[in-house]
N, C-alpha and C positions, 0 to 999 in steps of 0.2 A: 872794411871799406865797401861801399856799395858800388857795383860796376857801372860804368858810364855807358858802355856800349857792348854789343856782342863781340866786337872785334878785339876788345881788351877786357875780357871777363876775368874777375878775380873773386875769391871767396868773400862772402859777406862777413865783415867783422865790425865791432865797434870802431871808433876812430883811432884806435891804437894799433901799433904793429903787432905781429905775432910774438911775441917775445921768444844664456840664458840657459848648467843643466839646461841646456837647450830648452827653450821653453818647450820642453818635452812635456806637455800637459799629459800626464799619464792617463790614458783612456782606460779607466778601470773596467774590469768585467762586471757586467750587471749582476747584482745580487739577486739570486733567485729564491724566492720564498715559496715553499711548498705547503699548500693548505691541506687540511685533513681530507679534502675531496680529491686531492691529487692535482689541482690546478697550480699554475705558477704565475708570478707577476714580474714584469721586467722593470728595472730601475733606469732612470735617465742618467746618462754619463756625459761628461763634458767633452766637447770637441775642441780641436786646436784653434787658437786665435789666429787672426791675421795681423801681420806687422806691416806698417806703411812707412817708407823711408823716402824723403826727398833727396834727389841728386841735383845739387845746386848748379853744376856746370853742364849737366846734360838736359836740363829742363824737363825732368821726368820724376815719377814716383815709382819705386820698386814695391811690389806687393809680395810679401813673403809668407809662406805657410808655416805657422808656428810649430807644427808637428814634424814636418819633413825638413824644415829649414831650407826650402828651395824657393827661388823667385818664380812665382807662378804668373806674373804679369808685370809689364812695364808700361806705365801710362804717361803719355805726353801731357804736360800741364803748361803753365805760363813760363815766363823768363825768370831765371834765378829763384827757384822755389826755396823757401827757408823753412820756417816752422809750420807744423800742421796740428790739427786737433780733431778729435772724433766727436760727433754729435752724441747727445745723451742716450739716444736709442740705438746707436751703433750703425745706423743706416747710411750715414754720410761721413766723409772725412773732408775737412776744409784745409786748403793749402794756400799759404801766403806767397804770392809771386812778386818778389821785390822789384824785379826788373821790368814788369809790365803793369804795375799798379792794379793788380787784380787779386781776387780770391777764387780759386777753383773749387767746385763742389763735386767730389767724387762719390759716385753711388757704389757702396760696398757690395751690393748684390751682383753686379756685373763688371766691376772695376772700370767703369766708364765715367767720363766727365759729364755730369748732368746739367751743369750751369757754370757760367763764369760771371762773377760779380765784379763790376768795375768800380774802383775807388777814384777819388779826384786825382788829377795829374800830379806827379811828384810825391805821392803818398809814400811809396816804397815800403809797403808792409813787411814786417819781419816776424814779430811774435804774434801768437794766436792763443786765445783761450775761450772756452765755452762756459756759460753760466751753469750752475748745478741743475737748474730747472730746464735747461736746454733751449731757452727762448732767445738768448742773446749771445752774439759772437763778438769778441773784442779783438781788434787788431792794433798792434803797436806800429804806428806809421813813422818809421825812422827818418823819412825825408821831410816830414811836415810837423814834427814835434807835437804830435797829437795821438789820441786813441780814438779810433772809429768804433761806433757801436752799431752792429748790424742785427736786424731781426732775422732769425733763422726760419721764420714762417714765410715772410715776404722776400727774404734774401735781398734786402735793401738797407742802405745806411740810414739810421734813424737819429743819430746824434754824433757829435764830434766834440771831444774834450781836449783842451789844450793842456799839455803836461810839460815835463822838462825837455832838455835838448837831446835829440836822437834817441828816442825810446827803442829798445831792441827786444824786450821780453815783457810778458804780461801774465799774471796769475790771478785767479778769483778765489776769494775765501770760500770755505766749505758751505757757509750759510748763504752765500751769494750776495751779501750786503756790501762788500768792499772789493775793489779791484786794485791790484798792486802792479806798478809799472816801473821797470828798471830803466833809468835814463843814462845812457853811457856818456853822453856829452856834458851833462851837468852834475855828474857824480852824486846822484840822489835817487830816491824812490818816491814816486807820486802815489798817493792813496786816493782813489776815486770812490765816492758814494754811488753805489749802483742805482739807487732810486732817484737821487737828484742829478746824477751824471755831472758832478762837479768835483774838483779836487778839494779834499777836506784836510789834507796834511801832506807835507813834503819832508822826508827824512834824509839827511845826509848819510851817505854810506861810505864807500871807499873810492879808489881811483878806477874809473871806467866800469861801472856795474853792467853786467851783461846777462845775468840770469836771476830769476826770482821764483820762489816756490813757497807755499803756505803749508804748515803742518795740518794733518787731517782734523785736529781738534780746533784749529783756527787760532791758536794762542801765539805762535811764532812765525816769523817770516824770515826765510833764508835768502841772502843775496850774495851772488858771486861777483867779486870785483877783480877784473882781469889783472890788475897790477898791484892789488893790495889785499888779497885773501878773501875770506868769507865774513860777512856781517850778519849777525842774528838780531832781529828786531822784535821787541815785544809788541804784538799786534794791538793790544788795548791802549798802551800809553805812547807808543811810537818811539820809545827809548831803545838804545842799543843794549842788548843783553850780553853779547859776547862778540869777540873778534878772533878769527883763526887765520894764521899767516900761511895759508896754502899757496903754493907756487902756481901762478898763472891759471887760476880756476876760471872756467867759462860758463858752465851751466850747472843747474842743481835740480834734482828730482827727489820726491819723497817716496818712501816705501808705503805700500798700502796700509800698513798698520801704524805708520807715523813714528816708529821708533828710530828710523834711520833716514839720513839725508845723503844722497849720492852726488858727489861733485866730480865733474870731469876736469882733468888738468891738461891743458894744451901742451903739445910738444913732448912732454915727459912720458906719455903712454900710460898714465895711471888713472885709476878711479879711486877717489878718497871717500871712505865711509865715515860719517859723523854720527855719533850717538846723540839723538835730539834731547835726551833727558839731561845729559851732562854738558852738551855742546862741546864735546871733545872728540878728537879723531879716534875711531875705533879700529880702523884697518886701512891699509893702502893696497889696492889690487892692481897688479901689473896687467895691462891690457895688451901691450906690445912694446917694441923698442922705441927709442926717441924718434920722433917723426910720425908715429902712428896718429898723433893728434886727436885724442878722444874729444869729441865736440859736444854732443848732446846725449843725455841719458834719460831713460824711462824705466819705471819699475811697475810691474803688473803681475799678478798671480804668483807663479813660482820662478820668475826670471827677472833679471836686470838686462836691459838692452842698451848698448852703447854704439853710437855712430862715430866711426873713425874717419875723419876727413883725409888725413894723410895717407891712409892705407886703403881707402875705398872699400871699407868693410863694415859689417855690423857684428859686434861681439855679443854673444848671449851668455850670461853669467848666472850661476847658481847662487842665490843669496844666502844659502845655508853654509856653503863651503867656500864661496868666492872664487870658484874655479870656472874658467871658460869652458862651456860644454859644446859650443859651436861657433864657427866664424863663417859668415855669409858674405859673398862678394856682391856688392851693390853697384850702382853707377858711379860716376865721377863726383867726388866731393860730397858725400852724404852729409845732410844737415839735421833735419827734424825727424822725429819718430812719433808714431801714434800706434797704439795697440787696441784692437777691437776684438773683444771676446766673441767666440762663436756661440750660437744658441745650443743648449743641450740637445742631444739626440737620444732616442730610445733604442734599446737593443733587446 
């Protein structure tokens, strides 16, 4: 439910009731090659990424160091921030502020808000996605039954596409040609042609779709339906490939290699791992006790990140062992996650 006022703020949900091995990016010692003349060369080593988490009831974003797992900044944004997405170059993070009909643009260099983009009144943006070329930003406007298309260069709305009822999540195909929108109010997914900016297909899913993600090869679309499990759609034909009866799934994220889909299960405190080759459950990872409320997941590098709304924490899970390697305290009611890799440094 979308909050009506600050005095009676509630967590953003679809219209239904509730029913990271620490990203310890191992900074390797530089390999030193000794030449016959006695000189040495230093190699570039990766630095720790930054993790950005929206705190829905605090109107803030927590900035977390991926190496130390400490909150290094807390940034004030708009009202009821939900999803966020990083720019293609990692210089900006975009935040959808549902309660103030805005998108905040955070400069990752100094963790400051560089600009606030205003959407039409009652847009209530929830989901966000950036095109692979970095030129377009898509917002799922849950209050207006549309997707807004913004230019990341001008930071202005350049198009508006009517979709199903109460869109809450949006994902872009790896080739950038199609945009997928989960419509929680009409139990379907809208497929938008990125060039024409028109809906080219609508696929029924399950009850109250709330999350959508595309496999890295672009062949399958995974949709979480909060009251009826997970639907897997063939991207080419639009037909349903598989249905999994997961309890109260809310969001879905793909592994970087595309072999796994990670699904958060509301209330139960679990993260379900799906093998994308077989469309079967490969593992169930306990994140916390009932009430932990895993809400959103992201997978990047050597870690899976899970925002736990009920516990006000971020779990960092090792994808090779499925063991939690760190738990970071966030603000109140964490929602969205974005991971921005740090540029390599020389040693």
